[in-house]
N, C-alpha and C positions, 0 to 999 in steps of 0.2 A: 816225163810228163812232169808240168811244175801244177802244186794243187795249191791254191789259193781258199786256207781257213777262215772259214766262215764267223763274225764276227758273236761273240754268245749275246744274244738277243738282252740282257740285263745291261751290258756295256753296253749295247745301243740306248736305253733311256736316260736321259738326264737326271743326275744326283740330286735328290733332294731331303731339305729333314724336316720330316714331320711337326705340324703344327698342334695336334690332335691323336688321339690314342680311344679305340673303345673299351666298355667296362673290362671286360675281359685282358686288354691292355694294360689298363692304369692298373689294374691289381698286380700283373706280375712286375711289373715298374717299380709300382712302392712294398714287392715283399707279402704283399694283404692277402686274403681271398676275397671274389669277386664279393660273396655276402657282405662283408666287412666295407669293405668301398660301398657298397649300397646305403650300408647301415649311415656311415657317416657321409654320404649325399644326402639323404633323404633325415640326416639332422640340420643341416643345415653344415656343416664342420669342411665340406670336401664340394668345390663349385665342381656346376657342369652345366652343359650347353645341350638341348635340343631341335634337332634338327627333323623335322616331320617324327617320326617315330625311335628314331636314334638316336641315343643319349653318348656321347663324346665328352673326353675330358682334354683338356688343352693340357701341353707338357711343362707349358709354365707355371699353370696352375699347380699340378702336383710337385713341380720341383719349391715350390711357397709354400703349400701345404706340411713339406719334410724341415725345410726349413723353421718356422712354425712350431714345427712339434717340437724343437732343439732344445 
């Protein structure tokens, strides 16, 4: 009997690059704590976008932030 392997659900999903991340994800990407990311945002050093109640950070903004700090 021949058994067909089912495709993993992830394999059937289209691959895409994320454009934005949450505060927690931004903190991990930058190697900082969430409170530091919050403080940088409040000080205007790190830009974010608000969509409803959600706060998101552009991946490009995070890259530029790090380049500016060099």
